[in-house]
C-alpha positions in Angstrom: -88.4 -15.2 -70.2 -88.3 -13.3 -66.8 -84.7 -12.7 -65.2 -85.3 -15.3 -62.4 -86.3 -18.0 -64.8 -83.1 -16.9 -66.9 -81.2 -17.4 -63.6 -82.6 -20.9 -63.1 -81.9 -22.1 -66.5 -78.1 -20.6 -66.1 -78.1 -22.7 -62.8 -78.9 -25.7 -64.8 -76.6 -25.4 -67.7 -73.7 -24.3 -65.4 -74.3 -27.6 -63.3 -74.7 -29.7 -66.3 -71.4 -28.4 -67.9 -69.4 -28.7 -64.7 -70.7 -32.4 -64.2 -69.9 -33.3 -67.8 -66.4 -31.6 -67.6 -65.6 -33.7 -64.5 -67.3 -36.8 -65.9 -68.5 -37.2 -62.3 -71.2 -35.7 -60.2 -75.0 -35.6 -59.6 -76.9 -33.3 -62.1 -80.5 -34.5 -61.2 -81.0 -32.1 -58.2 -79.6 -28.9 -59.8 -81.6 -29.2 -62.5 -84.8 -30.1 -60.6 -84.1 -27.6 -58.0 -82.9 -24.6 -59.9 -85.8 -22.7 -59.1 -86.0 -23.3 -55.6 -82.1 -22.4 -55.4 -82.8 -19.2 -57.6 -85.7 -18.0 -55.3 -83.9 -18.4 -51.9 -80.6 -16.9 -53.1 -82.2 -13.9 -54.9 -85.3 -13.1 -53.0 -85.2 -14.7 -49.9 -81.9 -15.1 -48.3 -80.3 -12.2 -46.0 -76.7 -12.6 -47.1 -73.8 -10.6 -48.3 -71.3 -12.6 -50.8 -68.8 -9.8 -49.6 -69.0 -10.8 -45.9 -70.0 -14.4 -45.9 -69.3 -14.9 -42.2 -71.3 -11.9 -40.9 -72.9 -12.9 -37.7 -76.8 -12.1 -38.6 -76.8 -13.8 -41.9 -79.6 -16.3 -42.7 -78.0 -19.6 -42.9 -78.6 -22.0 -45.9 -78.0 -25.6 -45.7 -77.9 -28.1 -48.9 -78.7 -31.3 -46.6 -78.8 -33.2 -50.1 -75.2 -32.5 -50.7 -74.8 -34.7 -53.5 -76.4 -31.7 -55.4 -73.6 -29.3 -54.6 -73.4 -27.8 -58.1 -76.8 -26.3 -57.3 -74.9 -24.3 -54.6 -71.6 -23.7 -56.4 -73.4 -22.2 -59.3 -75.5 -20.0 -57.0 -72.6 -18.9 -54.9 -70.6 -18.0 -58.1 -73.6 -15.9 -59.8 -74.4 -14.2 -56.5 -70.7 -13.0 -56.0 -69.1 -15.2 -53.6 -65.5 -16.1 -54.1 -66.2 -18.9 -56.2 -64.9 -18.2 -59.6 -65.7 -19.5 -63.1 -62.2 -21.3 -63.0 -63.4 -23.0 -59.7 -66.5 -24.1 -61.4 -64.7 -25.5 -64.1 -62.5 -27.3 -61.6 -65.8 -29.3 -60.0 -64.7 -32.2 -58.3 -60.8 -31.8 -58.8 -58.2 -32.2 -56.4 -57.7 -29.0 -54.3 -60.8 -27.0 -55.7 -63.2 -24.8 -54.0 -65.8 -27.2 -55.7 -65.4 -30.4 -54.1 -67.8 -33.2 -54.7 -69.9 -32.3 -51.7 -69.9 -29.0 -49.9 -67.1 -29.0 -47.2 -67.1 -26.5 -44.6 -63.9 -24.5 -44.6 -63.2 -24.9 -48.3 -65.8 -22.7 -50.1 -67.1 -19.3 -49.0 -70.8 -19.5 -48.4 -70.9 -23.2 -47.3 -72.2 -23.4 -43.9 -71.6 -26.9 -43.2 -70.3 -30.3 -44.7 -72.9 -32.3 -46.0 -73.4 -35.4 -47.9 -74.2 -38.1 -45.6 -78.1 -37.7 -45.8 -80.1 -36.4 -42.8 -76.8 -34.8 -41.3 -77.5 -31.4 -42.7 -81.2 -31.3 -41.6 -79.8 -32.1 -37.9 -77.3 -29.6 -38.3 -79.6 -26.8 -39.3 -81.9 -27.6 -36.3 -78.7 -26.9 -34.0 -78.2 -23.9 -35.9 -81.8 -22.8 -35.5 -81.5 -23.6 -31.7 -78.6 -21.5 -31.5 -80.2 -18.5 -33.1 -82.9 -18.7 -30.4 -80.8 -19.1 -27.5 -78.3 -16.3 -28.6 -81.4 -13.9 -29.3 -82.3 -14.7 -25.7 -78.8 -13.9 -24.2 -78.2 -10.7 -26.3 -81.2 -9.0 -27.6 -82.6 -6.1 -25.8 -85.4 -3.7 -26.6 -84.9 -2.1 -29.7 -81.6 -4.1 -30.5 -82.6 -7.4 -32.3 -79.1 -8.2 -33.1 -79.7 -12.0 -33.3 -82.5 -12.3 -35.8 -82.1 -14.6 -38.8 -83.5 -17.9 -40.3 -82.0 -21.2 -41.2 -83.3 -22.7 -44.6 -82.7 -26.2 -45.6 -82.8 -27.9 -49.0 -83.5 -31.6 -48.3 -84.0 -34.7 -50.5 -86.2 -37.9 -50.2 -82.9 -39.4 -49.2 -82.7 -37.0 -46.2 -86.3 -37.8 -45.1 -85.6 -41.4 -45.1 -82.8 -41.2 -42.5 -83.3 -41.7 -38.9 -81.2 -38.8 -38.0 -83.4 -36.3 -39.9 -86.6 -37.7 -38.2 -85.1 -37.3 -34.7 -84.0 -33.8 -35.1 -87.3 -32.8 -36.9 -89.2 -34.4 -34.0 -87.1 -32.1 -31.6 -87.4 -29.0 -33.5 -91.3 -29.4 -33.6 -91.0 -29.8 -29.7 -88.8 -26.6 -29.3 -91.2 -24.7 -31.9 -88.2 -23.4 -34.0 -90.1 -21.1 -35.9 -87.1 -19.5 -37.7 -86.3 -23.0 -39.3 -87.7 -23.5 -42.8 -87.0 -26.9 -44.5 -88.0 -27.0 -48.4 -88.3 -30.7 -49.3 -87.5 -31.7 -52.7 -90.2 -34.3 -53.3 -89.0 -35.6 -56.7 -90.0 -39.3 -55.9 -86.8 -40.7 -57.3 -83.7 -42.2 -55.7 -80.7 -44.1 -56.7 -82.6 -47.3 -57.0 -85.6 -45.9 -59.0 -89.0 -44.6 -57.8 -89.5 -44.1 -54.1 -92.4 -46.3 -54.3 -89.8 -49.1 -53.9 -89.3 -48.2 -50.2 -90.7 -45.0 -49.4 -94.4 -44.3 -49.7 -95.3 -42.7 -46.1 -96.7 -39.2 -46.1 -93.8 -36.8 -45.2 -96.2 -33.9 -44.9 -98.4 -36.0 -42.4 -95.1 -37.0 -40.4 -94.1 -33.5 -40.0 -97.4 -32.2 -39.3 -97.4 -35.0 -36.3 -94.1 -33.7 -35.2 -95.7 -30.0 -34.9 -94.6 -28.4 -37.9 -96.4 -26.1 -40.4 -96.6 -27.8 -43.5 -97.6 -26.7 -47.1 -97.2 -28.3 -50.5 -96.4 -26.4 -53.7 -95.2 -26.8 -57.4 -91.4 -26.6 -56.6 -90.8 -25.1 -60.4 -93.0 -22.1 -59.8 -90.7 -19.2 -58.7 -93.5 -17.1 -57.4 -95.0 -20.1 -55.7 -91.9 -20.6 -53.8 -91.2 -17.0 -52.7 -94.8 -16.8 -51.5 -94.6 -20.1 -49.5 -91.5 -18.9 -47.9 -92.9 -15.5 -47.0 -96.2 -17.4 -45.4 -93.7 -19.7 -43.4 -91.9 -16.6 -41.9 -95.2 -15.4 -40.6 -95.5 -18.6 -38.5 -94.3 -17.8 -35.1 -95.2 -21.0 -33.1 -93.6 -23.9 -35.1 -90.9 -24.8 -37.7 -92.1 -25.1 -41.4 -91.9 -27.6 -44.1 -92.5 -26.7 -47.8 -93.2 -29.7 -49.7 -92.0 -28.8 -53.1 -93.0 -31.3 -56.0 -90.2 -31.3 -58.4 -89.2 -33.3 -61.4 -85.5 -34.7 -61.1 -83.4 -33.6 -64.1 -85.8 -31.1 -65.2 -85.6 -30.4 -68.8 -83.3 -32.9 -69.8 -83.7 -36.0 -71.8 -83.5 -38.3 -68.7 -85.8 -36.3 -66.4 -87.9 -38.1 -64.0 -85.5 -41.0 -64.0 -83.0 -42.4 -61.6 -80.4 -42.3 -64.4 -80.0 -38.5 -63.9 -79.4 -38.6 -60.2 -75.6 -39.5 -60.2 -73.9 -39.6 -63.5 -73.3 -37.0 -66.3 -75.9 -36.4 -68.9 -73.7 -37.0 -71.6 -72.5 -34.5 -74.3 -75.6 -35.1 -76.5 -78.1 -34.7 -73.5 -76.2 -31.6 -72.6 -76.6 -30.0 -75.9 -80.3 -30.9 -75.9 -80.9 -29.4 -72.5 -79.4 -26.0 -73.7 -81.6 -26.3 -76.9 -84.8 -27.2 -74.7 -83.8 -24.1 -72.5 -83.1 -21.6 -75.3 -79.6 -21.3 -74.0 -76.4 -20.8 -76.2 -74.5 -23.9 -76.7 -71.1 -22.2 -75.2 -69.8 -24.4 -72.3 -70.0 -22.6 -68.9 -71.9 -19.6 -70.5 -73.6 -17.1 -68.3 -75.8 -14.5 -69.9 -74.6 -10.9 -69.1 -78.1 -9.7 -67.7 -77.7 -12.6 -65.0 -74.3 -11.1 -63.9 -75.9 -7.6 -64.0 -79.0 -8.6 -62.0 -76.8 -10.0 -59.1 -74.4 -7.1 -59.1 -77.6 -4.9 -58.3 -78.6 -7.2 -55.7 -75.5 -7.2 -54.1 -75.8 -3.4 -53.3 -79.0 -4.2 -51.3 -77.4 -7.1 -49.4 -74.4 -4.9 -48.4 -76.6 -2.2 -47.4 -78.7 -4.7 -45.1 -75.4 -6.0 -43.4 -74.1 -2.4 -42.8 -77.4 -1.6 -41.2 -77.0 -4.5 -38.9 -73.3 -3.3 -38.2 -74.5 0.2 -37.1 -77.1 -1.4 -34.9 -74.7 -3.8 -33.5 -72.1 -1.0 -32.8 -74.9 1.1 -31.0 -75.8 -2.1 -29.0 -72.1 -2.5 -28.1 -72.1 1.0 -26.8 -75.4 0.6 -24.8 -74.4 -2.7 -23.5 -70.6 -3.1 -23.2 -70.6 -6.1 -20.8 -72.9 -7.9 -23.1 -70.4 -6.9 -26.0 -67.6 -8.5 -24.0 -69.3 -11.6 -23.6 -70.2 -11.8 -27.1 -66.6 -11.3 -28.2 -65.3 -14.0 -25.8 -68.0 -16.3 -26.9 -67.6 -15.8 -30.7 -63.6 -16.0 -30.2 -63.7 -18.9 -28.0 -61.7 -17.3 -25.4 -61.1 -18.6 -21.8 -60.3 -16.5 -18.6 -57.0 -17.5 -17.0 -58.6 -18.7 -13.6 -60.3 -21.4 -15.4 -56.9 -23.5 -15.5 -56.3 -22.7 -11.8 -59.7 -24.1 -10.8 -59.8 -27.0 -12.9 -56.2 -28.1 -12.1 -57.3 -27.9 -8.3 -60.2 -30.6 -8.5 -59.4 -33.0 -5.9 -61.4 -36.2 -4.1 -61.0 -37.3 -0.8 -62.6 -40.6 -1.4 -63.1 -43.1 -4.1 -65.1 -41.2 -6.7 -66.5 -41.8 -10.3 -65.0 -39.7 -12.9 -68.4 -39.2 -14.2 -69.0 -37.4 -10.8 -65.8 -35.5 -11.2 -66.6 -34.4 -14.5 -69.8 -33.3 -13.2 -68.0 -31.0 -10.9 -65.6 -29.8 -13.6 -68.6 -28.8 -15.7 -69.7 -26.6 -12.9 -66.4 -24.7 -12.8 -66.1 -24.6 -16.6 -69.8 -23.0 -16.7 -68.9 -20.6 -14.3 -66.1 -19.1 -16.4 -67.5 -20.0 -19.9 -71.1 -18.4 -20.1 -71.2 -19.7 -23.8 -70.9 -23.5 -22.6 -74.1 -25.2 -23.3 -75.4 -28.7 -23.6 -77.2 -31.7 -22.4 -77.9 -35.4 -22.4 -79.7 -37.9 -24.3 -82.1 -38.4 -21.5 -79.4 -39.7 -19.1 -78.7 -36.3 -17.3 -78.4 -37.7 -13.9 -76.2 -40.6 -15.2 -74.1 -38.5 -17.2 -73.7 -35.6 -14.5 -74.2 -33.3 -17.3 -76.6 -30.6 -16.0 -75.4 -27.0 -15.3 -76.5 -26.1 -12.0 -78.4 -22.7 -11.5 -79.5 -22.6 -14.9 -82.8 -23.6 -16.6 -83.4 -26.1 -19.2 -84.2 -24.8 -22.6 -87.8 -24.9 -23.6 -90.2 -23.8 -26.4 -90.8 -20.0 -25.7 -87.9 -19.7 -23.3 -84.3 -20.3 -24.7 -82.5 -18.4 -21.9 -81.2 -21.7 -20.1 -78.2 -23.6 -20.8 -79.3 -27.2 -20.5 -80.7 -29.0 -23.5 -82.9 -32.1 -23.1 -82.2 -34.1 -26.3 -84.4 -36.9 -25.3 -83.6 -40.4 -26.4 -82.2 -39.0 -29.7 -78.6 -39.5 -29.8 -78.3 -39.3 -33.6 -79.8 -35.9 -33.4 -77.9 -34.7 -30.6 -74.4 -35.3 -32.4 -76.0 -33.6 -35.6 -77.4 -30.7 -33.7 -74.2 -30.1 -31.5 -72.4 -29.7 -34.9 -75.2 -26.9 -35.9 -74.7 -25.4 -32.6 -71.0 -25.1 -32.8 -70.9 -24.3 -36.6 -73.4 -21.3 -36.0 -70.8 -19.6 -33.4 -71.4 -18.0 -30.1 -71.9 -21.1 -28.2 -69.5 -23.9 -27.0 -71.7 -27.4 -26.9 -71.0 -30.4 -25.0 -73.4 -33.6 -25.1 -73.5 -36.7 -23.0 -74.5 -40.2 -23.3 -73.2 -43.7 -22.3 -70.1 -44.8 -24.0 -71.8 -47.7 -25.5 -74.1 -45.6 -27.5 -71.5 -43.4 -29.0 -72.1 -45.7 -32.1 -75.2 -43.9 -32.6 -73.3 -40.6 -32.7 -70.5 -41.7 -34.8 -71.3 -40.1 -38.3 -71.8 -36.7 -36.4 -68.5 -37.2 -34.5 -66.5 -37.9 -37.9 -68.2 -34.9 -39.3 -67.1 -32.7 -36.3 -63.6 -33.8 -36.8 -63.8 -33.2 -40.5 -65.2 -29.7 -39.9 -62.6 -29.2 -36.8 -65.5 -28.2 -34.6 -64.8 -28.2 -30.9 -67.6 -30.1 -29.8 -67.1 -31.9 -26.3 -68.7 -35.2 -25.9 -69.2 -36.6 -22.3 -69.1 -40.7 -22.6 -69.8 -42.3 -19.2 -70.2 -45.8 -18.0 -67.1 -46.5 -20.0 -66.4 -50.6 -19.3 -67.6 -53.8 -18.1 -67.7 -52.2 -14.5 -71.3 -51.1 -15.6 -72.0 -54.7 -14.4 -75.6 -55.8 -14.0 -76.8 -54.2 -17.2 -74.9 -56.8 -19.1 -73.0 -57.1 -22.3 -75.4 -54.7 -24.2 -74.4 -51.9 -22.1 -70.7 -52.6 -21.5 -68.5 -50.8 -24.0 -65.6 -53.2 -25.4 -64.6 -51.9 -28.5 -65.9 -48.1 -28.4 -62.7 -46.4 -26.8 -60.5 -47.9 -29.5 -63.3 -47.1 -32.2 -63.3 -43.5 -31.4 -59.5 -43.2 -31.3 -59.6 -44.3 -34.9 -61.2 -41.2 -35.9 -58.7 -38.5 -37.4 -59.0 -35.3 -35.6 -60.8 -36.6 -32.4 -59.0 -36.4 -29.0 -60.1 -39.0 -26.7 -59.4 -38.5 -23.1 -59.9 -41.2 -20.3 -59.0 -39.7 -17.1 -57.8 -41.7 -14.1 -57.9 -39.1 -11.2 -59.7 -36.0 -10.1 -57.0 -33.7 -11.4 -56.7 -35.5 -14.6 -60.6 -35.1 -15.1 -60.4 -31.5 -14.6 -57.5 -31.1 -17.0 -59.1 -33.2 -19.6 -62.0 -30.6 -19.5 -59.4 -27.9 -19.6 -57.9 -29.3 -22.7 -61.2 -29.9 -24.3 -62.3 -26.3 -23.8 -58.9 -24.8 -24.9 -59.2 -26.7 -28.3 -60.7 -24.8 -31.0 -59.6 -27.0 -34.1 -61.7 -30.2 -33.5 -63.7 -32.1 -31.0 -62.8 -33.9 -27.8 -64.3 -37.1 -26.1 -64.3 -37.6 -22.3 -64.5 -41.3 -21.5 -65.6 -41.5 -17.6 -66.5 -44.3 -15.2 -69.5 -45.2 -13.5 -67.9 -46.7 -10.5 -65.6 -45.0 -8.0 -62.0 -44.8 -8.5 -59.3 -44.8 -5.8 -57.7 -41.9 -4.7 -54.1 -41.6 -5.9 -51.2 -39.4 -5.5 -51.0 -36.8 -7.9 -48.1 -34.7 -7.2 -46.8 -35.5 -10.8 -50.2 -34.6 -12.1 -49.5 -31.0 -13.7 -51.3 -29.3 -16.4 -48.0 -29.3 -18.4 -47.9 -33.3 -18.0 -51.3 -33.9 -18.9 -51.1 -31.5 -21.8 -48.8 -34.0 -23.4 -51.4 -36.8 -23.5 -49.1 -39.1 -21.3 -46.7 -38.8 -18.5 -45.0 -40.6 -15.4 -47.7 -40.4 -12.9 -45.6 -42.8 -10.6 -42.1 -43.2 -10.5 -40.2 -46.3 -9.8 -38.2 -46.4 -6.3 -34.6 -46.4 -5.6 -33.6 -44.2 -8.5 -32.9 -47.2 -10.8 -34.2 -47.6 -14.2 -37.5 -49.6 -14.2 -37.8 -53.0 -15.1 -41.5 -52.8 -15.9 -43.6 -50.0 -17.1 -47.3 -50.1 -16.6 -49.0 -48.0 -19.3 -52.6 -47.5 -18.5 -55.6 -45.2 -18.7 -58.7 -44.3 -16.4 -59.7 -47.2 -13.9 -56.7 -49.4 -14.9 -54.4 -46.9 -13.5 -55.6 -47.8 -10.1 -55.3 -51.5 -10.8 -51.8 -50.7 -11.9 -51.2 -48.9 -9.0 -52.0 -51.8 -6.7 -50.2 -54.1 -8.8 -47.1 -52.0 -8.5 -47.3 -51.9 -4.9 -47.2 -55.7 -5.0 -44.4 -56.0 -7.4 -42.5 -53.4 -5.3 -42.8 -55.5 -2.1 -41.1 -58.5 -4.2 -38.2 -56.0 -5.0 -39.3 -55.0 -8.7 -38.6 -51.6 -9.9 -42.1 -50.6 -11.3 -43.0 -47.3 -13.0 -46.6 -46.4 -14.0 -47.5 -44.0 -17.2 -50.9 -42.8 -17.4 -51.9 -41.9 -20.9 -55.1 -40.0 -20.6 -55.0 -39.1 -24.2 -53.1 -41.2 -26.7 -53.6 -39.2 -29.4 -51.7 -36.4 -27.8 -49.1 -38.5 -26.5 -48.2 -40.1 -29.8 -48.0 -36.4 -31.1 -45.2 -35.8 -28.8 -41.3 -35.8 -30.0 -40.0 -39.4 -30.0 -37.5 -38.4 -27.4 -40.1 -37.5 -24.8 -41.9 -40.6 -25.3 -38.9 -42.6 -25.0 -38.0 -41.0 -21.8 -41.4 -41.5 -20.2 -41.7 -45.1 -21.1 -38.3 -46.4 -19.9 -35.2 -47.2 -21.5 -34.3 -50.4 -23.5 -34.0 -52.6 -20.3 -37.6 -52.0 -19.3 -40.6 -54.3 -20.3 -43.6 -52.3 -21.2 -47.3 -53.8 -20.2 -50.4 -51.7 -21.5 -53.2 -51.9 -19.4 -56.9 -51.0 -20.5 -60.1 -52.7 -20.3 -61.0 -52.7 -23.9 -59.6 -54.1 -27.0 -56.1 -53.4 -27.2 -55.2 -53.3 -31.0 -54.0 -49.6 -30.8 -51.9 -50.2 -27.8 -49.0 -52.1 -29.8 -48.1 -48.4 -31.1 -46.5 -48.1 -27.5 -44.9 -51.5 -27.2 -42.0 -53.2 -28.6 -41.3 -56.9 -29.3 -41.4 -58.8 -26.0 -44.0 -56.5 -24.5 -47.5 -57.1 -23.4 -50.9 -55.6 -24.2 -53.1 -56.6 -21.6 -56.6 -56.1 -23.0 -60.1 -57.3 -23.3 -61.0 -59.0 -26.4 -64.5 -60.4 -25.8 -67.8 -59.3 -24.7 -68.7 -58.8 -20.9 -71.2 -60.8 -18.4 -74.1 -59.4 -16.4 -73.3 -59.3 -12.6 -71.9 -56.9 -10.1 -69.1 -54.9 -12.2 -66.3 -55.6 -9.9 -67.0 -59.3 -10.1 -67.5 -59.2 -13.9 -64.1 -57.3 -14.4 -62.3 -60.0 -12.2 -64.0 -62.8 -14.1 -62.5 -61.2 -17.2 -59.2 -61.0 -16.0 -58.8 -57.4 -14.6 -57.9 -58.0 -10.8 -54.9 -57.2 -9.1 -53.8 -60.9 -8.9 -54.5 -61.5 -12.5 -52.3 -58.4 -13.5 -49.5 -59.2 -11.0 -49.3 -62.7 -12.4 -49.0 -61.4 -16.0 -46.7 -58.9 -15.1 -44.3 -61.6 -13.4 -44.5 -63.9 -16.5 -43.3 -60.7 -18.6 -40.4 -60.3 -16.6 -39.8 -63.9 -16.2 -39.6 -64.0 -20.1 -37.1 -61.3 -20.1 -34.7 -62.9 -18.0 
């Protein structure tokens, strides 16, 4: 038995033992893909377990995250900080070996996977990042960015639409350093893929513009040879269709029963007997550890060779090194805040247009800022001026045309961020944020500082009608833990929302932006410090008395509150306006601050936002009012639609009078 075959069998038995001990897990893929994993981690990947984050490592993405024990077993054997005790704690609370690979928990895990198709989408983003960074930093004799992204994908990945979108764009961009191995075992949870999936995946990827080859996924030499051939392809990404048997060598092989349940004690014993492996649980042959100990010397040497080249490059190109450090450290220059805080408007302006101006300021000071739109660039105001668009053969630009592919755009943005060295932003209409929600959730889970620009934020979209008028979407985004949702009302708030999104390094931010122009309001109270708290008094009550009424509003409704306050003030009412551009941040502030901003016990509170209002009850008290929109819109001019639905100055003043009358 060759040493690589012994490694593959060790991967199988470790995986079977871990799943059996946990009484939970997915043994089918690790047993079926043991040779693929062994070939990649021993013969193909340029990596170093002693430095799992070194920048020029190859990336490996287990898109089929349910097969996590394959990855954990390989990480342990190759020498990453995944101990045998960690393997034995598979799927246990607080372990380094959770049920699906989780970014930030386990050294060697490049991204959180499990929702099928997302990992492949992430990998396309990583491969694009490699090309973009190579265009920025490589110089003759100094290819400091030069690595591959490898993916192991399953039938389920190939069925999910997000993978199709991402693969289509990868083919268009000719991302030749992306190599996907497709575990073609023709079994899913329900049974044979013949139940629902009979297309030619190879034919589909050929149509996308990929290089495609089919091999025996259990033949170690065939796997390494196919990868070597894929690396010779320089004008397209590669798909290796690896025909495998799920649950290989077990009594349940080639059945859906082995996909997602432990084999059972007797079946584990039978597996080990079939493989010629000892019955001892969690046994690793000494020669396997010795094999990888020797491998680690070569991996370390390759990393150190790159580090020496990087040091020489740094000396030859000190300005590029400064940019590299700033980009990888996500550092911001001090003048960025000054310029974004000074953003103004002298006439009614849509916040999408103001965001476009803020983007130009940010792009000037943050060279690593890159991004684009899902075929809505002019509408989203999302193009970096003075820079080219990324295209096949020229990745020096900063603007990415994602096409009508919101699913892929979200997943790729995560990959761009996870790779390091770039700050991605992506844009579409707010109503289509639903198409991106799984990716946004994963960005929040992984604490990736992706920036989302969501324009056309309400029924003011108008003539396009209910299908394009978001009602529940702002509140739905706020429900995602870790996502900061910004809905600015003015020019300065828009600039400062951009600043806060750029400052954030521990999670994503969404900017919710209007299509229609918003009135120019007095912004003397809009300071960086106030906006950074998420909510603040944007207009104080007159006369120095405590307010009778506090309007709590966001975005376009701050202007409505302002006009309503003018009318109520003319009637002798004491009215305060609180702008809450980021409710999540405001709720994180000390209770004393929130109470000070929202007025004393004698004040009635009235929240005002043109969308569903469930979350606003967190800022109100018994007797207060949440003024919201709990139905879909209509087709017609935006202002008329909003007025028809109750969002007019007259209706708001009427509601405020009623609220104050109830108080009396």
